[in-house]
N, C-alpha and C positions, 0 to 999 in steps of 0.2 A: 102261246100268247106272250108277247114281249112286254117288258116293263115300260110304262109311260110315265112322264113327269108332268107337273103342272105347267099349263100354258104360259103362266106368268114368267117362267124362267127365260123365255125367249125375249122378254122385254127388259130384262136386267142387263145393263151394258157390260158388266164385269170390270173389275178394277185393274188398271195397268200400273204395276209397281215401277218405282224409279230405279230399282236395283235389279241386276240380272237374276233370273230365277235359278234356284239351286245353289246360290252362293251366300254364305253367312257374311254379316257385316265385317267381322274381323278378317276374313279371307280377302275381301275386297280391299280393306285398308292395307293388308300386308302386301298386296300387289301394287300399292302406290296409286290407286285410283282415287281421283277427287270426286267425292260423292256430293254432287251439287244438284241432285234431282228431286229430293223429297222434303225440302224445307226443314231439315233437321238442324240442330245446333252442332257446330263443329267442336264445341267445347263441352266436356263432360260435366256432370253434376257436382255439387259441393261435396267435399270429403266426408262431411257428416252423414250425407245420404248413403254413401258406400258403407259406412259403419252401421247404419240402421239396417241396411240390406243384409249384412253379414250376421247381425244379431238375430234377424228374423229367420234366416236359413236354418238355425238350430231347431226350430219348431216346424219345419216344413212338412212334417208327417201329419200335422193337424190342419183341418180346414180353416180358412180365414174367417174373420169376423163377418157374418153375413150382412150386417148393417153398416160396416165400415165406420163405426162410431167415432174412433179417434180421428180418422181422416176427415170425416164430415164436421166434427167439432172444430178442428183446426182451420178448415176452410171457412167455416162460419165465423170464427173469431177474426180471421184475416179480413173478412169483408163486412164484419159487424152486422150479421144477419142471424136468424134463428137456424139451428141445424136442421130443423124440419123443412127448410127451404133449399137444402142441398141434396142433390142426387149425384152419386159418383158412378163411374162406369169404366169398362175396359176400353179406354180411349174415348174421346168425345163422340166418335162415330157411333158407338153403341147407343148412347142416349139419343142421338139424332134419329136413328132408325126406330128405336123404341117409342119416341115421341110420335113419329109418323104412324106407327101401328096403334098407339093408344088413342090418337085423335082422329084418325082417318079410316074410312071404310068406303065401299062402293057408293057412289053418289056424292061423296065429298070432293072438294077441290083443294089443291095445293098451289100456291103462287110463289115463284122465286125468279130471280134474275138469271141471265145466262150470257156468257159463261160464268160459272161459279163452281163451288166445290163439286166434284164429279159424283160424290155419293148421294147428292140430292136426287139424282135420277133413279135411285133405287126405291124411293119411298112409294111412288105411285104404283108400280107393279106389285110391290109387296102388300100394300094395303088395299088395292083395288080402286083407289081414288084417281081423279083426273088431275094431271099436272098442267100448269099454265106457266110457260117460260116467257119472261119479259126481257127483251134485249137491253143490254147495257147502253148507256149514253156517254160517249167519251170515256169509256172504261170504268164508269161509275154506275151504281144502281140508280135507275130512274124511278124514284119513289112515287112520283105522281102517276106514272104509267102503271106501276104495280098497284097503286090504290084503285085505279080505274078498273082493274081486273077482279077486284074483290066483290063477291056476291054473297047471297044468303047461304050458298053451299060451301063457301070457303071456310076451311077449318084451320089451316096452317099457312103462315107466310114465313119464308126463310130469307134472312139477310146475312150474307157473309161479309163481315166487316172487321178488319180489312178483308178485301175480297181476294179469294184464291180462284183464279190464277193472276188477276190483273194487278194486285198489290195496292189497290187504291182504297181510300177510307172516307167514310162519311162522319162528320162530327156528331157528337152525342145530341146536340141541339136538333139536328135534322132527324135523328131517330125518334126523339121525343115528339117532335111535330107530327111525324108520320103515325106513331102509335096513338096519339090523341085523336086522329081522324079515322082510325081503324075501328070497325064495329066490335062491340064487346064479346061477341061469340067467336072471334078469331084470335088464335094464339100467334103472337109474333115471336119467333125464335131467332135471336141474333147470335150468329156463330162467330165468336170472338177468339178463335184459336191464335190469332196473331196480335191481339189487342195491346200487349205490352210493348210492341215495336213501333206503334204509331205515335206521332208527335202532335196530333191535333188537340187531344184532351188528356186529362188524367185518366188512366184506365179504370179508376173507381167511379167515374162520373156516370157510367151506365148502370152501375150497381145502385147508385142513388136514384136513378130513374125508375128502376124496378120497384122500389118501395112505393112509388106514386102510380105506377101503371100495372095493374094486376094481370093484364093479358100479355105482359112482356116476360120472356125467359131468356137467360143468357147462357151460352154454351162456351166453356173454356177447357183448356187442356194443359197437362204438364209436359207434353211432348216437345214443345218448341222452346219458349223462354226458360223453362226449368231444366231442359236437357235430359228428359226422361223418355224419349220416343220409344226406346226398346222395351219399356215396362208397361206401356199402354194404360195410362190413367187420364181420365177426363172427368169433368163435372158440370152440372148445371146449377144455376141460381134461379129458382123458379117457385111457383106457388106450391104449398104442401100437397094440394090435390094433383098437380101435374107430376110431382115426385112419386106419389103413390101409384099413379097410373102407369108411369114408366116402369116402376118396380114390378108391377103386376104382369107385364107382358114379356119379361126377359127371365133368363135363368138365374137361380140363386148363385151366390159366390162368384159373381162375374168379375170382381176385382181381386186378384190373388193377394196373398198375405205380403209377399215381397213388395209388390207394387203399392199396396196400402202404406206400408212402413216407409218406403222411399218418398212417396208424395207427402205424407204427414210430416216428414222431416224437411223436405225441400221447401214447403210453403213457409217455413219459419225463417228462411234465409232470403229475405227480400233484397238484401244488399248484393247477393250473388246474382239474382235476376237482373238487377240494375247494371252490374258490371257486364253481364252477357249482352244486354241490350246496347250498352255503350260501345262495346266492341263490334257488335253488328252494325251500328250506325257508321262507324269508320269504314267498314268494308262495303256498306251500301254506297257511300260516296265514291269509293274507289271504282266499284263496278259500274255504277251509273255514268260516271264521267268517262270511264274507259270505253264503254260500248257506244256512247254518243260520239266520242272522238273517231270511232270506226265508221261513223255514218249511220248507225242504227238508232231506232227510236224506242224509248221506254218511258212509261209514266213515272212520275215522281213516286217512288215506293214508300209505303207506310208499313212494310212488312219485313221479312228476312229473305226476300227474294225479289228479282226483277222479272218483268214480263217484257220480253224483247221482241219487237217486230223485225222480221227479216226482210221486209220489202218484197222484192221479186226473187229473192234467193230461195233455193229449194230447201224446205224444212228438213226433209228426211236426210238429204245429203249433209247438211250442217250437223245434225245430231249424230249421224254415223261418223263423220270426220272427227268430231270432238271425242266420241267413244274410242276411236282408234288412237287418239292422243291421251287416253286414260282419264277422260273427264266425262262424267255422267250428268246430263241435263234432261229435262222433260220436254218432249215434243209438244207443240201447241195443239195439234189436231185432237188427240184423245181428251184434252182438257176443254175442248169447245172453242178453241181459237186457232184455226189453221194459219200457217204463215208466221208462227211465233215459236220461241223457246222460253221456258221458264227456268230461271237460273237461281238456285239457292246461293246464299253467301257462305263461303267457306273460310278457311284460314287465309291470312295474307298471301301465303305462298300459293295456295290453291287458286285464289282469285287472280293472281298474276299469271299463273299457267293458263287459266281460262282466257284471259284477254290476249295473251301471246298467241294462243292457238286460234282464236277467232281472227286475229290479224292475218295469220298465215292462210286460213281457210277462205277468208273473204277477198 
């Protein structure tokens, strides 16, 4: 008898990474490859973060704090909430999947827009729930259409804001209006991985909303604006009940000691985040203007990447040609948007290389 696996595995799409398999980030950098595929920061963390990491390594033979108490306290202080409302995780993806498992089971429904973050497609097959995808309208979440899909069976609504991969953003007032119309039995999880980069609102505005809307949960990360993608730290601002439910369905010690120490230090340096966001904005303008001058279309980005429509150009050929030029970008098809590329903003030199290469290719 041969080993068989759960049928749900066939429904899980599988994650397509932006970097070549089998290559460490440092080896890719050593080859002079511009890493513009994974929406990472091209600028490293604050020096004090590196010092915190070095100190923590001396005790790496010990398990980390299972409750991540220091990190949760500092996140809570930053957002002026109770630590009981903070869940931390091995990247925000872990909380996303854990929330799906904690809230959903066969017979439940999940509603989300599409295209959006590719990991949303994992939740239904893992939990046994039914997913309902609502098409975007002009690259934005169609909240009215999403609301129309909510039923008594709906347990979870996901809103990626700013949206990955389209880079668009809905103001906090629109999120508030939506949540006020959503039935009380539905959890609205707003995935704010890129919230620091948007210019519509103060990033703290949705935190204020959560105090008023008990069914609202916010998902954030240290991977982007804090420059800690390699350490994998995310967090949710949510009800204590949701935090406890998320903790109940995942392994203990999910956030390692080095990651906890780095994030606990990083969140103290809001000036460093502001500087990184300002530098990103400069590069956003450069890339957006550059691709438009080449005759390509892209929404006004509110993130650290652009969603570039290639028109009638062959997506695979463009991605391959950029790869041959030493520039990694993400193809649109695996992200749910055929005929596009998603381009992260790199350093000024990397972005210039991108635009020069696109001009040659096109």
